[in-house]
C-alpha positions as a Markdown table, in Angstrom:
| # | Residue | x | y | z |
|---|---|---|---|---|
| 1 | Met | -27.7 | 17.9 | -86.1 |
| 2 | Trp | -27.9 | 18.0 | -82.3 |
| 3 | Asn | -26.7 | 14.4 | -82.2 |
| 4 | Phe | -23.3 | 15.5 | -83.7 |
| 5 | Ile | -22.9 | 18.8 | -81.7 |
| 6 | Phe | -23.9 | 17.6 | -78.2 |
| 7 | Pro | -21.0 | 15.0 | -77.8 |
| 8 | Phe | -18.3 | 17.6 | -78.5 |
| 9 | Ile | -20.0 | 20.1 | -76.1 |
| 10 | Tyr | -20.4 | 17.4 | -73.5 |
| 11 | Ile | -16.8 | 16.1 | -73.6 |
| 12 | Thr | -15.4 | 19.7 | -73.7 |
| 13 | Ile | -17.3 | 20.7 | -70.6 |
| 14 | Phe | -16.4 | 17.4 | -68.9 |
| 15 | Phe | -12.8 | 18.1 | -69.7 |
| 16 | Leu | -12.8 | 21.7 | -68.5 |
| 17 | Ala | -14.5 | 20.7 | -65.2 |
| 18 | Leu | -12.0 | 17.8 | -64.5 |
| 19 | Ser | -8.9 | 18.6 | -66.5 |
| 20 | Gly | -7.0 | 19.6 | -63.4 |
| 21 | Leu | -7.8 | 16.4 | -61.7 |
| 22 | Asn | -7.0 | 13.7 | -64.1 |
| 23 | Lys | -3.4 | 13.4 | -62.9 |
| 24 | Pro | -3.5 | 13.9 | -59.1 |
| 25 | Gln | -0.2 | 12.4 | -58.1 |
| 26 | Pro | 1.9 | 15.6 | -57.9 |
| 27 | Glu | -0.8 | 17.3 | -55.8 |
| 28 | Phe | -0.9 | 14.4 | -53.3 |
| 29 | Ser | 2.9 | 13.9 | -53.1 |
| 30 | Glu | 3.1 | 17.6 | -52.1 |
| 31 | Asp | 0.1 | 17.6 | -49.8 |
| 32 | Pro | -1.1 | 14.1 | -49.1 |
| 33 | Ile | -4.3 | 13.3 | -47.2 |
| 34 | Arg | -3.5 | 13.2 | -43.4 |
| 35 | Leu | -5.5 | 10.7 | -41.4 |
| 36 | Ala | -5.9 | 9.5 | -37.8 |
| 37 | Ile | -7.0 | 5.9 | -37.4 |
| 38 | Ile | -9.2 | 5.1 | -34.4 |
| 39 | Ala | -10.7 | 1.7 | -33.5 |
| 40 | Asp | -12.2 | -0.2 | -30.7 |
| 41 | Glu | -10.1 | -3.2 | -31.6 |
| 42 | Gln | -6.4 | -2.9 | -32.3 |
| 43 | Gln | -6.6 | -5.6 | -35.0 |
| 44 | Glu | -9.1 | -3.6 | -37.1 |
| 45 | Ala | -6.8 | -0.5 | -37.0 |
| 46 | Thr | -3.8 | -2.8 | -37.9 |
| 47 | Asp | -5.7 | -4.4 | -40.9 |
| 48 | Leu | -6.7 | -1.0 | -42.2 |
| 49 | Ala | -3.2 | 0.4 | -41.9 |
| 50 | Gly | -1.7 | -2.6 | -43.7 |
| 51 | Phe | -4.0 | -1.8 | -46.7 |
| 52 | Leu | -3.3 | 2.0 | -46.7 |
| 53 | Glu | 0.4 | 1.4 | -46.7 |
| 54 | Asn | 0.0 | 0.4 | -50.3 |
| 55 | Phe | -0.9 | 4.1 | -51.0 |
| 56 | Gly | 0.8 | 6.1 | -48.2 |
| 57 | Gln | 3.0 | 6.0 | -45.2 |
| 58 | Glu | 2.5 | 6.0 | -41.5 |
| 59 | Gly | 3.4 | 9.3 | -39.9 |
| 60 | Leu | 1.9 | 12.7 | -40.4 |
| 61 | Asp | 5.1 | 14.3 | -42.0 |
| 62 | Gln | 8.2 | 13.0 | -43.6 |
| 63 | Gln | 10.3 | 13.4 | -40.5 |
| 64 | Glu | 7.9 | 11.4 | -38.5 |
| 65 | Ser | 7.9 | 8.6 | -41.0 |
| 66 | Gly | 10.5 | 6.4 | -39.4 |
| 67 | Lys | 10.2 | 3.5 | -41.8 |
| 68 | Thr | 9.9 | 3.1 | -45.6 |
| 69 | Val | 7.1 | 1.1 | -47.0 |
| 70 | Gly | 6.6 | 0.0 | -50.6 |
| 71 | Thr | 5.1 | 3.2 | -51.7 |
| 72 | Lys | 7.1 | 5.5 | -53.9 |
| 73 | Gln | 7.1 | 9.3 | -53.0 |
| 74 | Glu | 5.4 | 10.1 | -56.3 |
| 75 | Asn | 2.7 | 7.7 | -55.5 |
| 76 | Leu | 2.1 | 9.0 | -52.0 |
| 77 | Tyr | -1.6 | 9.7 | -51.5 |
| 78 | Leu | -1.9 | 9.8 | -47.7 |
| 79 | Arg | -0.2 | 9.8 | -44.4 |
| 80 | Phe | -1.9 | 8.3 | -41.2 |
| 81 | Thr | -1.3 | 7.8 | -37.6 |
| 82 | Phe | -3.0 | 5.7 | -34.9 |
| 83 | Ser | -4.8 | 7.6 | -32.3 |
| 84 | Asp | -7.6 | 7.5 | -29.7 |
| 85 | Pro | -10.8 | 9.5 | -30.3 |
| 86 | Lys | -9.9 | 12.4 | -28.1 |
| 87 | Thr | -6.5 | 12.9 | -29.4 |
| 88 | Ala | -7.7 | 12.5 | -33.0 |
| 89 | Lys | -10.3 | 15.2 | -32.5 |
| 90 | Glu | -7.7 | 17.6 | -31.1 |
| 91 | Leu | -5.4 | 16.9 | -34.1 |
| 92 | Leu | -8.5 | 17.6 | -36.3 |
| 93 | Glu | -9.2 | 20.9 | -34.6 |
| 94 | Glu | -5.5 | 21.9 | -34.9 |
| 95 | Gln | -5.7 | 21.0 | -38.6 |
| 96 | Lys | -2.8 | 18.5 | -38.3 |
| 97 | Ile | -5.1 | 15.9 | -39.9 |
| 98 | Gln | -7.9 | 16.3 | -42.4 |
| 99 | Ala | -10.0 | 13.2 | -41.4 |
| 100 | Ile | -10.7 | 10.7 | -38.7 |
| 101 | Ile | -11.2 | 7.2 | -39.8 |
| 102 | Arg | -12.9 | 4.6 | -37.6 |
| 103 | Ala | -11.8 | 1.1 | -38.4 |
| 104 | Asp | -14.9 | -0.9 | -37.7 |
| 105 | Asp | -17.6 | -2.8 | -39.5 |
| 106 | Pro | -17.9 | -0.9 | -41.7 |
| 107 | Thr | -15.0 | 1.4 | -41.9 |
| 108 | Val | -16.2 | 5.0 | -42.1 |
| 109 | Ile | -15.0 | 8.6 | -42.2 |
| 110 | Glu | -16.1 | 9.7 | -38.7 |
| 111 | Glu | -15.1 | 13.5 | -39.1 |
| 112 | Tyr | -13.2 | 15.6 | -41.6 |
| 113 | Asn | -12.0 | 19.1 | -42.0 |
| 114 | Asp | -10.4 | 21.0 | -45.0 |
| 115 | Leu | -10.8 | 18.0 | -47.3 |
| 116 | Ser | -11.2 | 19.0 | -50.9 |
| 117 | Asn | -13.8 | 17.3 | -53.2 |
| 118 | Leu | -11.0 | 15.4 | -55.0 |
| 119 | Lys | -9.4 | 14.2 | -51.7 |
| 120 | Ala | -12.8 | 13.2 | -50.3 |
| 121 | Gly | -13.7 | 11.3 | -53.3 |
| 122 | Leu | -10.3 | 9.5 | -53.5 |
| 123 | Leu | -10.4 | 8.6 | -49.7 |
| 124 | Ser | -13.9 | 7.3 | -50.0 |
| 125 | Gln | -12.8 | 5.1 | -52.9 |
| 126 | Phe | -9.8 | 3.8 | -50.8 |
| 127 | Leu | -12.2 | 2.9 | -48.0 |
| 128 | Glu | -14.8 | 1.3 | -50.4 |
| 129 | Thr | -12.0 | -0.8 | -51.9 |
| 130 | Tyr | -10.8 | -1.8 | -48.4 |
| 131 | Glu | -14.3 | -2.8 | -47.4 |
| 132 | Ser | -14.6 | -4.9 | -50.5 |
| 133 | Val | -11.3 | -6.7 | -49.6 |
| 134 | Arg | -12.3 | -7.1 | -45.9 |
| 135 | Lys | -15.7 | -8.5 | -46.7 |
| 136 | Thr | -14.2 | -10.9 | -49.2 |
| 137 | Thr | -11.7 | -12.0 | -46.5 |
| 138 | Val | -14.6 | -12.6 | -44.0 |
| 139 | Ala | -16.6 | -14.5 | -46.5 |
| 140 | Ile | -13.7 | -16.7 | -47.5 |
| 141 | Ser | -12.9 | -17.4 | -43.9 |
| 142 | Glu | -16.5 | -18.4 | -43.1 |
| 143 | Arg | -16.6 | -20.7 | -46.1 |
| 144 | Tyr | -13.3 | -22.3 | -45.3 |
| 145 | Leu | -14.3 | -22.9 | -41.6 |
| 146 | Ser | -17.6 | -24.5 | -42.8 |
| 147 | Gly | -15.7 | -26.9 | -45.0 |
| 148 | Asp | -17.5 | -26.1 | -48.2 |
| 149 | Tyr | -14.8 | -24.0 | -50.0 |
| 150 | Glu | -11.2 | -25.0 | -51.0 |
| 151 | Phe | -8.7 | -22.9 | -49.2 |
| 152 | Glu | -6.4 | -22.7 | -52.2 |
| 153 | Gln | -9.1 | -21.2 | -54.4 |
| 154 | Ser | -10.2 | -18.9 | -51.6 |
| 155 | Gln | -6.6 | -17.6 | -51.2 |
| 156 | Ala | -6.4 | -17.0 | -54.9 |
| 157 | Asp | -9.7 | -15.1 | -54.9 |
| 158 | Leu | -8.5 | -12.9 | -52.0 |
| 159 | Glu | -5.3 | -12.1 | -53.6 |
| 160 | Ala | -7.0 | -11.3 | -57.0 |
| 161 | Val | -9.3 | -8.9 | -55.1 |
| 162 | His | -6.4 | -7.2 | -53.2 |
| 163 | Gln | -4.2 | -7.0 | -56.3 |
| 164 | Glu | -7.0 | -5.3 | -58.3 |
| 165 | Ala | -7.3 | -2.7 | -55.5 |
| 166 | Ile | -3.6 | -2.0 | -55.7 |
| 167 | Asp | -3.5 | -1.9 | -59.5 |
| 168 | Leu | -6.2 | 0.7 | -59.4 |
| 169 | Phe | -3.8 | 3.3 | -58.0 |
| 170 | Ala | -0.4 | 1.8 | -59.1 |
| 171 | Ala | 2.0 | 4.5 | -60.3 |
| 172 | Asp | 4.1 | 2.2 | -62.4 |
| 173 | Ser | 3.1 | -0.1 | -65.1 |
| 174 | Thr | 4.8 | -1.7 | -68.0 |
| 175 | Glu | 1.8 | -1.0 | -70.2 |
| 176 | Thr | 0.7 | 2.4 | -69.1 |
| 177 | Glu | 2.3 | 5.8 | -68.4 |
| 178 | Ser | 0.2 | 6.8 | -65.5 |
| 179 | Ser | -2.2 | 5.4 | -63.0 |
| 180 | Thr | -5.9 | 4.9 | -63.3 |
| 181 | Ser | -7.2 | 7.7 | -61.1 |
| 182 | Ser | -10.8 | 7.9 | -59.9 |
| 183 | Val | -11.3 | 11.0 | -62.2 |
| 184 | Leu | -10.1 | 9.0 | -65.1 |
| 185 | Ile | -12.9 | 6.5 | -64.4 |
| 186 | Phe | -15.4 | 9.3 | -64.8 |
| 187 | Phe | -14.0 | 9.9 | -68.3 |
| 188 | Phe | -14.4 | 6.2 | -69.1 |
| 189 | Ser | -18.1 | 6.2 | -68.3 |
| 190 | Ala | -18.5 | 9.6 | -70.1 |
| 191 | Ile | -16.9 | 8.4 | -73.3 |
| 192 | Ala | -19.0 | 5.2 | -73.2 |
| 193 | Tyr | -22.1 | 7.3 | -72.7 |
| 194 | Ile | -21.1 | 9.3 | -75.9 |
| 195 | Ala | -20.5 | 6.1 | -77.8 |
| 196 | Phe | -24.0 | 4.9 | -76.8 |
| 197 | Tyr | -25.7 | 8.2 | -77.3 |
| 198 | Pro | -27.1 | 7.7 | -80.9 |
| 199 | Ile | -30.0 | 5.6 | -79.9 |
| 200 | Asn | -32.3 | 8.1 | -81.5 |
| 201 | Ala | -30.7 | 7.3 | -85.0 |
| 202 | Gly | -32.1 | 3.8 | -84.7 |
| 203 | Val | -35.5 | 5.0 | -83.5 |
| 204 | Ser | -35.7 | 7.5 | -86.5 |
| 205 | Thr | -34.7 | 4.7 | -88.9 |
| 206 | Leu | -37.8 | 2.7 | -88.0 |
| 207 | Glu | -40.0 | 5.9 | -88.2 |
| 208 | Glu | -39.1 | 6.1 | -91.9 |
| 209 | Ile | -40.1 | 2.5 | -92.5 |
| 210 | Asn | -43.3 | 1.8 | -90.6 |
| 211 | Ala | -46.4 | 3.3 | -92.1 |
| 212 | Asn | -48.1 | 4.0 | -88.7 |
| 213 | Gln | -45.2 | 6.0 | -87.3 |
| 214 | Ser | -44.7 | 9.0 | -89.8 |
| 215 | Thr | -45.8 | 10.3 | -93.1 |
| 216 | Leu | -42.4 | 9.4 | -94.5 |
| 217 | Gly | -42.9 | 5.9 | -93.4 |
| 218 | Leu | -46.3 | 5.7 | -94.9 |
| 219 | Arg | -44.9 | 6.9 | -98.3 |
| 220 | Asn | -42.0 | 4.5 | -98.1 |
| 221 | Ser | -44.3 | 1.6 | -97.2 |
| 222 | Thr | -45.7 | 1.8 | -100.7 |
| 223 | Ala | -42.3 | 1.1 | -102.3 |
| 224 | Pro | -42.1 | -2.4 | -104.0 |
| 225 | Ile | -39.3 | -3.7 | -101.7 |
| 226 | Ser | -39.4 | -5.6 | -98.5 |
| 227 | Lys | -39.2 | -3.8 | -95.2 |
| 228 | Thr | -36.1 | -5.7 | -94.3 |
| 229 | Lys | -34.3 | -4.6 | -97.4 |
| 230 | Met | -35.5 | -1.1 | -96.7 |
| 231 | Phe | -34.3 | -1.4 | -93.1 |
| 232 | Phe | -30.7 | -2.3 | -94.2 |
| 233 | Ala | -30.7 | 0.5 | -96.9 |
| 234 | Leu | -31.6 | 3.1 | -94.2 |
| 235 | Phe | -29.6 | 1.5 | -91.3 |
| 236 | Val | -26.2 | 0.9 | -92.9 |
| 237 | Pro | -25.4 | 4.5 | -94.0 |
| 238 | Arg | -26.5 | 6.0 | -90.5 |
| 239 | Trp | -24.5 | 3.2 | -88.7 |
| 240 | Ile | -21.4 | 4.0 | -90.8 |
| 241 | Ile | -21.8 | 7.8 | -90.1 |
| 242 | His | -22.2 | 7.3 | -86.3 |
| 243 | Cys | -19.3 | 4.9 | -86.1 |
| 244 | Leu | -17.0 | 7.3 | -87.9 |
| 245 | Phe | -18.3 | 10.1 | -85.6 |
| 246 | Thr | -17.5 | 8.0 | -82.6 |
| 247 | Leu | -14.0 | 7.5 | -83.8 |
| 248 | Leu | -13.8 | 11.3 | -84.4 |
| 249 | Ile | -14.9 | 11.8 | -80.7 |
| 250 | Tyr | -12.2 | 9.4 | -79.6 |
| 251 | Leu | -9.7 | 11.4 | -81.7 |
| 252 | Tyr | -10.9 | 14.7 | -80.1 |
| 253 | Val | -10.5 | 13.1 | -76.6 |
| 254 | Asn | -6.9 | 12.3 | -77.4 |
| 255 | Leu | -6.3 | 15.7 | -78.7 |
| 256 | Leu | -7.5 | 17.1 | -75.4 |
| 257 | Gly | -4.7 | 15.2 | -73.8 |
| 258 | Ile | -6.9 | 12.6 | -72.0 |
| 259 | Asn | -4.8 | 9.5 | -72.0 |
| 260 | Leu | -7.0 | 6.4 | -72.4 |
| 261 | Gly | -4.1 | 4.1 | -73.0 |
| 262 | His | -2.2 | 2.8 | -76.0 |
| 263 | Asn | -4.5 | 0.0 | -77.1 |
| 264 | Tyr | -5.9 | 2.2 | -79.9 |
| 265 | Leu | -7.3 | -0.7 | -82.0 |
| 266 | Gln | -9.0 | -2.4 | -79.1 |
| 267 | Ile | -10.5 | 0.9 | -77.9 |
| 268 | Ser | -11.8 | 1.7 | -81.3 |
| 269 | Leu | -13.3 | -1.7 | -81.7 |
| 270 | Leu | -15.0 | -1.4 | -78.3 |
| 271 | Leu | -16.4 | 2.1 | -79.0 |
| 272 | Ile | -17.7 | 1.0 | -82.5 |
| 273 | Leu | -19.4 | -2.0 | -81.0 |
| 274 | Cys | -21.0 | 0.3 | -78.5 |
| 275 | Thr | -22.3 | 2.6 | -81.2 |
| 276 | Thr | -23.6 | -0.5 | -83.2 |
| 277 | Cys | -25.3 | -1.8 | -80.0 |
| 278 | Ser | -26.9 | 1.7 | -79.4 |
| 279 | Val | -28.3 | 2.2 | -82.8 |
| 280 | Leu | -29.7 | -1.4 | -82.9 |
| 281 | Ile | -31.3 | -0.9 | -79.5 |
| 282 | Gly | -33.0 | 2.1 | -81.0 |
| 283 | Thr | -34.1 | 0.2 | -84.0 |
| 284 | Ala | -35.5 | -2.4 | -81.6 |
| 285 | Ile | -37.5 | 0.1 | -79.7 |
| 286 | Gly | -38.8 | 1.6 | -82.9 |
| 287 | Ala | -39.8 | -1.8 | -84.4 |
| 288 | Leu | -41.4 | -3.2 | -81.2 |
| 289 | Phe | -43.3 | -0.2 | -79.9 |
| 290 | Ser | -45.7 | 2.3 | -81.5 |
| 291 | Phe | -45.1 | 5.1 | -79.1 |
| 292 | Ser | -45.5 | 8.7 | -80.2 |
| 293 | Gln | -42.4 | 10.4 | -81.5 |
| 294 | Gly | -42.1 | 12.5 | -78.4 |
| 295 | Leu | -42.1 | 9.6 | -76.1 |
| 296 | Lys | -39.5 | 7.7 | -78.2 |
| 297 | Val | -37.3 | 10.8 | -78.2 |
| 298 | Gly | -37.6 | 10.9 | -74.4 |
| 299 | Ile | -36.7 | 7.2 | -74.1 |
| 300 | Ser | -33.7 | 7.7 | -76.4 |
| 301 | Val | -32.4 | 10.5 | -74.1 |
| 302 | Ala | -33.3 | 9.0 | -70.7 |
| 303 | Leu | -32.0 | 5.5 | -71.4 |
| 304 | Pro | -28.4 | 6.5 | -72.1 |
| 305 | Leu | -28.5 | 8.8 | -69.0 |
| 306 | Thr | -29.8 | 6.1 | -66.8 |
| 307 | Leu | -27.2 | 3.6 | -68.0 |
| 308 | Gly | -24.4 | 6.2 | -67.7 |
| 309 | Phe | -25.5 | 7.0 | -64.1 |
| 310 | Ala | -25.4 | 3.2 | -63.3 |
| 311 | Ser | -21.9 | 3.1 | -64.8 |
| 312 | Gly | -20.4 | 5.8 | -62.6 |
| 313 | Met | -20.6 | 8.8 | -64.8 |
| 314 | Met | -22.1 | 10.9 | -62.0 |
| 315 | His | -20.7 | 8.9 | -59.0 |
| 316 | Asn | -17.9 | 6.6 | -59.3 |
| 317 | Gly | -19.2 | 4.3 | -56.4 |
| 318 | Met | -22.4 | 3.7 | -58.2 |
| 319 | Pro | -21.3 | 0.6 | -60.3 |
| 320 | Arg | -20.3 | -1.1 | -57.0 |
| 321 | Ile | -23.7 | -0.4 | -55.5 |
| 322 | Ile | -25.5 | -1.6 | -58.7 |
| 323 | Ser | -23.3 | -4.7 | -58.7 |
| 324 | Gln | -24.1 | -5.5 | -55.1 |
| 325 | Tyr | -28.0 | -4.9 | -55.2 |
| 326 | Ile | -28.9 | -5.4 | -58.9 |
| 327 | Pro | -26.1 | -7.7 | -60.3 |
| 328 | Trp | -27.9 | -8.7 | -63.4 |
| 329 | Phe | -28.4 | -5.0 | -64.4 |
| 330 | Ser | -24.7 | -4.5 | -64.0 |
| 331 | Lys | -23.8 | -7.4 | -66.4 |
| 332 | Ile | -26.3 | -6.3 | -69.2 |
| 333 | Asn | -25.5 | -2.5 | -69.0 |
| 334 | Pro | -23.8 | -1.6 | -72.3 |
| 335 | Ile | -22.4 | 1.6 | -71.0 |
| 336 | Gly | -21.1 | -0.2 | -68.0 |
| 337 | Ile | -19.6 | -2.9 | -70.1 |
| 338 | Val | -17.8 | -0.3 | -72.3 |
| 339 | Ser | -16.6 | 1.6 | -69.3 |
| 340 | Asn | -15.2 | -1.6 | -67.7 |
| 341 | Gly | -13.6 | -2.5 | -71.0 |
| 342 | Leu | -11.8 | 0.8 | -71.2 |
| 343 | Tyr | -10.6 | 0.5 | -67.6 |
| 344 | Ile | -9.4 | -3.0 | -68.3 |
| 345 | Leu | -7.5 | -1.9 | -71.3 |
| 346 | Tyr | -5.8 | 0.9 | -69.4 |
| 347 | Ser | -4.9 | -1.2 | -66.3 |
| 348 | Asp | -4.5 | -4.8 | -67.3 |
| 349 | Pro | -1.7 | -5.9 | -69.7 |
| 350 | Thr | -3.6 | -9.0 | -70.6 |
| 351 | Leu | -6.7 | -8.9 | -72.8 |
| 352 | Asn | -8.6 | -11.8 | -71.3 |
| 353 | Arg | -11.1 | -9.8 | -69.3 |
| 354 | Phe | -11.4 | -7.3 | -72.2 |
| 355 | Tyr | -12.5 | -10.1 | -74.6 |
| 356 | Gln | -15.1 | -11.1 | -72.0 |
| 357 | Gln | -16.6 | -7.6 | -72.3 |
| 358 | Ile | -16.5 | -7.7 | -76.0 |
| 359 | Ile | -18.4 | -11.0 | -76.0 |
| 360 | Met | -21.1 | -9.8 | -73.7 |
| 361 | Leu | -21.6 | -6.6 | -75.7 |
| 362 | Ser | -21.8 | -8.6 | -78.8 |
| 363 | Ile | -24.5 | -10.7 | -77.4 |
| 364 | Ile | -26.5 | -7.7 | -76.4 |
| 365 | Thr | -26.1 | -6.2 | -79.9 |
| 366 | Phe | -27.1 | -9.4 | -81.6 |
| 367 | Ile | -30.3 | -9.7 | -79.4 |
| 368 | Ala | -31.2 | -6.1 | -80.3 |
| 369 | Phe | -30.7 | -7.0 | -84.0 |
| 370 | Ile | -33.0 | -10.1 | -83.7 |
| 371 | Leu | -35.7 | -8.1 | -81.9 |
| 372 | Thr | -35.5 | -5.5 | -84.7 |
| 373 | Ile | -36.1 | -8.0 | -87.3 |
| 374 | Ile | -39.0 | -9.7 | -85.4 |
| 375 | Gly | -40.5 | -6.3 | -84.9 |
| 376 | Leu | -40.3 | -5.6 | -88.7 |
| 377 | Arg | -41.8 | -8.9 | -89.8 |
| 378 | Arg | -44.6 | -9.1 | -87.2 |
| 379 | Asn | -46.7 | -6.7 | -89.2 |
| 380 | Ser | -49.4 | -8.1 | -91.5 |
| 381 | Tyr | -47.3 | -7.4 | -94.5 |
| 382 | Glu | -43.6 | -7.8 | -95.5 |
| 383 | Ser | -43.8 | -6.1 | -98.8 |
| 384 | Leu | -46.4 | -4.6 | -101.1 |
């Protein structure tokens, strides 16, 4: 019963905590983040300003902004000015700015004041994205100078990284009504976590089949049918119930007013595949390992939490860290795959990258199914 109650409670609490933040544009257009950029080298400051102009304007107030850049007023997240360290500190003390950014290697927030959690998180995401673009630029330049990388391909890769950064905060899109805010990315991870939550359903399925895991399993093992047939007889109804429940959660999320985009069919397919993967991973754990029931329950709770954490459910910068230091884990994380798939559906009018996520998740699901069958058949008997 808890498997069906918890997701509603979790999504509701998540919504109440972040509901005021999932559409931040009005707040920022009225009170954008005010920054002072300092740097030892002018080129570093100029490069950072060129990137930030995609999301804001130079000048700490509208009268001071003497030029118009390609950022619309409703998509104005920040205002910035160039300064020296001493003047920047005075501006910060006088509360004319909210943060001092040092354009260096790496670019960092040197000092800040009166910066809300939302603004601090969004500013950090801007700078993390800029660092990604900057490092890509440096790497491409080094490869080009060494002669082992084609310039045309390098330029295309750089433009792709830069455009992905811009698209993340774009106000207008032909396919979406609003931008992909950093808060919405938390919702993507949370919904992926809920879709992956019913691992325990798969674990309990195997407990009812294997004689050495429960008294019910011992009784069922005396039935004159193969364990494989019994597995499908127990698995299919639970799988259908949990898939329908996942769709119900998706409907509930829409009723709360959380806009995940208009690709309803693709989103439903992705969430159902995630739930299928979750249940089959649970059956694989139950079939391959004869742990105690308490330990299996612990694993079925800890595994989704760990994968959700790695996908950005608690910190939206975590996927970038995992991708940098443990890239293989990032590629096989089911919750991360689903979260990325939801983001792609929301922000990308094409479906090419989405289908890549579907293929990867399908491969993981198929492997879990094969491991389940191997675990079932490795016992000394197939039927009685």
